[in-house]
N, C-alpha and C positions, 0 to 999 in steps of 0.2 A: 503492500501499499504506497502511497507517494507519503512528502511531505503536506503541512496542514490541516489545521484542524480536524480532527478523524468523529463523524458520527458514535463508530464504534462505542468514542470512549464516552459514560456520562460522565457530563463533568455539574460542577453548580447550576440549579436554577434548568437542569437539566432529567437531573434523576440520578443524585449522590443518594448513594441505601444506606441509611441512616440507623441509626439504633440513639429512639427515644428522644429527639430534638427536628426540630421544624426546618426547610430550607434554610431560613436563616443563619441556620447555627452552624461553625465551620465542618468541617472532613473529620477533624482529629477531634470533636467536641468541644465541648463548653472550656472554659477555664477553672481549673478545677478546684475545688474547695479540700482544704487539709485531710485528710484522709484519716476515716474511724479507724482505728486501733483494732489490732482483730484476725486472726489468719485468714484468708480466703481459698478454701480448697471445697473445688466442684467433686460431683458425684462420685465422675470419671476416673481424678485422677485416684480418690481413695479406692477404686475397686484395682489400678494399676500399681496399686501400694507406695507411693509417689505419697509423702504428706509434710507437709507444712510446717515446722516447728515451731507446738508455742509459747516456748521457753519466751522465741526473738518476736511473735505477736506483734508488740509492742512499741518494736525499733523501729524509729522513722527514718527511712529511707533520704538520703540527702545527696543530689546530686551535684556538680560543675556545671556551671552557667554554659549553657548554649556556644559552641564558637562560629562561627561563619567561615567556612573551610574553602577553602581556592584549587585544592587539587583530591584529584581518590589515584594514584598513581600506579595500587595493587591491587589484584585480587584483598578484602577485607580495610582497604583503605592507602597501610601508606607500610611500610618492609614489616612493622611490630605488628600488626593487623589490629592498632589498637585508635581508636576515634577518640575513642570517649563518649561525647554528648555533643550534635551538629545543631547547627539552626536550619527552619525549615518555617518558610513561609505559613503564615497564616492557613491560604485557602489557596492549596494548588491548583491552577485550573492546564488543559493541556496544551502545549502552544506550540509540536510538530512532531510530529511522528516520522519512523520512513525502513524500510527491509532493509536489514543489514546484508543478507545472503539467503545461506542455504537455511532453511530452517531443521530445526530437531527431529531426529523418524528412527526406523526400527534400525539400520548402522547406523546413523553418527546422531550426537546430540552437542548441542551448546554448549560447552562449559567454560565459555571467557564469560566471564565479569568484564564492562565495562571499567572502561581510567580515562578518568578526566586531569589535561594540565593545562591551568590557568581555562583560555578559551577556548580546546580544543579537545573531543571529548574521541576516543575512540573504542571501535567496539570489529571482534571477529565472531563471524560465523563456525556452525557445523562443519564447514569444506574448507580455515584456514588463508580465510578472504579479512583481508583487515580493513575497513573502513576509518578515514577522520572527517569529523565534523564540525561546526561551528557549533557549539554549545548553547547557544541561545535562540538561534534561531533554525537550525539544521543544514544548511548549506554544506553541501559537503567537498571536500580540498582533492583528495585521494581515496583512492582503492586501490589495492596489492592479492592478486592472487596471490599463496603463494601453496597452493595446492601442486604436487609433480603431477605432472599428467599420464605421467605411470601406472599410479597406484591406485589400486583397489578400493572397489568399499568399504568404511570401516577403520578409519585411519582419521578419524578423529580424536578432537583433547588438546589440552593444551591451556595459552590463555596469554595474556601483552602484560608487561610492562613497563615505567619509568623511571629511567635513572639517570647519570649520565649525558643529558643530553638525545639522548635515542628511546627508537623503543625498542625490548625487546621479544620476540616469538618464539615460546616452547609450541611446536603441533605435537601432534598423533603418528606425523609418517617420519620419526627419532631424527629431526632435525629443530634447532635453534638460529633464529636469522638476528639480523639489528637491524634496526628501518631508518633513515632519515626522517627527523619529527616533519619535515616541513613537507615532502614529497614523497616519501612511501621506499622509495631507495632502498635496494637491498642494501647495507653496506657492507654486509661479510655475513658466510654461515658457516654453520658446523654442525657436526653427523653426531647425535648421540650414539650410545648402544644400544637401547631399546625404547619404543615411543612415551610420548610425554604426556602426560593427563592434567597437570597439575603447571599451574600458570609459572611463570619466573618470577624471584625477587631479586632486586638490584641493590646493592649497595658499595658506598667507598671502590666503583670500580670496578664491583667482580659483579658477577652476574653467573646465578645457584640456580639449578634445575633438579629436581627430584623425577626418576627414570618410574616405569611401571615395574621391571624389578628391583625396584628399592635401591636404585643406586643416587648419590650426589655428584653432581657435576660443578665444579668450580670452572666458571668462564672468565679471562680477562674481558675484559667491558670495551674496550679499544679496539682487540682483534680477533677476539671470540679464539685465543691461545687457550687450551688447560691447564690447569692449573695446579689441582687436584680432582682427588674422586676422591668417595667413602663406600663400604657394599652393607647395607644392611643385609637382615635372615630375609628367606626368601619368604613367600607366602604363596599354596596354591590357591588360595581361591580372595578374590578380593571385587569391593563393593566397583559400582561406574564412577571413573572420575578421580582426583586423586586430591591434598593438600597442599600449596607452597608451606615453605620453611618460613618462617620466622626471623628478626636478624635483630639484635640490640648490644652497639659495641663489637665483641670479639665473636659473639658469642653468634650462632648457626641452627637454628631449632626446627630439627627432622622430622615432622609424622613421616612414618612408612607404612604399609598395609599389612605388614607380621603384626603392631601394635605397638612398635618399639618405637619412643620418642627419645631421639639423639641429640646431644650439644654439641660441636663440631667447634672449632678454632676457626675463623673463616679466612688469616692467612695461612696457620698452617696443614689444615685441612686433618688435624687430628680428633679422634675423638675427647672430649673433655668427660662427660658421663653420658648414661645411657638409661633407659627406664621401660616397665612392658605399661602398656595398662587395658591387657589383657582380662578378662573377665573372670574373677575365682568363682565364679557360675555358674555351673553350665545349663542352659535351658532347651534348646534347640539348634541348630545346625547355622542356621541366620543368623540368628543371637547372636551366637556363640562367634560370628568372626571378627576379629580384631584389629579390623583397620581402621586405621583414625583419618579419614578425609574430611573432618572437620579441623578447619588451620589452626592451629596454635593462637595463644598472642601471649605476648611477652608486655606486661601491664606494673612500670616500676622494676620492686625487684621479683618478678615471679614470670613463671610457664604456665598458663591456664590453660588445661587439654583435654579432650575430652574424644572419646574413644567409640565404638558401633557397639562394642560389645557388652557398655553399662560401665566403663568406669567412669568416674571426671578429674580432676587433680589437679591441687597448684602447687606446683615444685619449684625451690630454689633456685633462681634462676644461676650462680656462684655455683654450688656445691651440687647439684639432683636432688636431695634428698626432698625427700616425699613428704609435704608439709604436713597437706588434709587427702583425700577420696571421700569420691561419694557416690554411690550405684543409682547413679544417671547415665541413659547411653543416646547420643548424638553425631546425627553427621554434618550441623550447621556448626559456623566457625561461631564460639560464646562473644556475644556482646561487655564486655568491660566499662562502669562509669562508675567511677568513685569510690563506693567500700561495697558495690556493689556489682554480681555479676548474672545478665540474662541468657538464656541458656533456652536452645529449644530442642526436646527430646523426642525421639524415636516414637512417644507414642502421640506424638503434635501436641505437647503443653508447653505453656512456658512458663518457666523456673527465674523467682526472683534470688538465688544462689548468695550468700556472704560470704564476703570475698577476705575473708579472716578466719573460716572455720567448715566454709562448706555448707551449711547451716541453712536451711530455706526456711526464706520466712513468707512468698509468696506462689502458688500455681495456679495456675488459671490453662482449659484445655481448649484446644482448636477444634474444627470439624473435624473427623479423621475421616469421613465417605459424604462421597455428593448424594448415596441413599444410603442414609445410614440406620432405619430398619433392618435393609436387608446387607448393608454390611456392605453393597455395593461402592466402586468409582473409589478406589483410595485415592485420597488425599494429601500431594507433596508440598511441605510448607520451603518456604526461602528466607532465610533471615534470623537472630531481628534485626535491626537499624535502629538506634536510638537518636528520633531529631525532636527535638523542642518541646522536651517532658514529653515526649508518644513515640512506643516503642512501633516498629512497621515491619510486618510479616505479610509478604506474599503467596499465594498458592496455583495448588498445578490449576486445581479450576476454576482460574480465571478469575480471584476473587484475591483484593490486601481487606487486610483485618489495623485500623491503630487500637494498641492498649496503653492504659494508664502506664508509667512505672513505677507510683510509689505500690499500686493495690490489687495491678492485673484485671482493672476491671474491662471490659470491651468499647473504646468508642464510639466507632464509627464504619463502616465498610465503606470497598469501592470496587465497583464493576471495574475489572481488566476484558479487552479485548481476547486477550485469553489465557494459559497459564502459564505464569511467571516460570522463567529459567533460572534465574540466577535470581542475589536478595537484590535488594533495589540499593542503585547510587544516593549519595545527597552530596552535592555540592553548591557553595556559594545562592543559597536556601531554594536549589530546586531539587526535584526530585526525579530521579531516572530508571524505567521497569523496563527488562529486556525479557520480550516473550519466546515461548517455545515455538512458533512461529516467525521466530527470528524477525521480533517488529520490537526497534525501539520510541520508545516515549520520553516526552521530553514535557514535563510537568512543571509550574515554575508560578 
């Protein structure tokens, strides 16, 4: 679908789907009154065994002030995957939309979150075509097809990142590219030992990638030469997709599909510490998958990580000591803000987890099925993202939801033209959705 205001997206005055408020109200809900004390636990949450801790039910959640960011350079926002509390306009309206290329289908998936550098937004479709847009108007600056002509279907994956004045692209056909940010021209390309499912992480003149077979490569940002490599444990089975490593100082935090999380010195390539996030509880083959698909987060002196198999941990960044863990499984990046962590679980629940000790302040359940009575139409949720006192998640069924970060209460709904492929992106008071049909939607 071309650029411009699209009727398929319902905007204010034409049909925002709101809960308990009129069309004159904001999509993100009314300005909130101070939250009432007490734990909020849905019946579904209790059935699943995840419960809020009554001993902290009266603790007030205090968030840092929202800030207006001008960048989103990596999956997760920045190399540490910690964006805290972003600023967003009160009533975002669709300003433009465009088709970025090939959609997600049975053979290929969109796994690249859009990135934003100043006024330019970059996307990558399921066949490794990169496009550069004016983020405010939707004007296309350039388009670069990196898909080799001799490859068959199924070589999806990878992602995009920005650093050192260049766009870096990892691909499912085992190549890494550096592109000129203004023209899209290839500056260099480098082979990888296996396909890549996750986006690169770029910092300090180095590009870090993790391959499908659990190898980490460090490449020089200027010419692509290989600096070092690290080999993790092999995994016989894994989920589709992967997680980009996080970086702070000289520590690179690498998540592997085996359930390992490894700290590597970015200069020497030597392993500093290693932990495994496999669940100690064995339930069934699917939930036992230890794959760390959610990107780890580095917040101050701690690493926050979660595995699919049901382990969420806080780790001392320097020493690798496990500070706490809790029985929560998920595949979406935890969102850290102040002294709380917001996490989306495998059971489609949002939980506010205390950063200090892993205790749960509140829980809210999201719809798991489009047909809950017959338990059909499983909904996959993306997010959360925290912006202007609202948690935002987007579902595969074409609906976005905003929740209170203080109580977990659902504040509003937004109908999307198709299911979300990635978590939303917030930059410069604007909100961007990428759908599985390869549609980028800008709301400003």
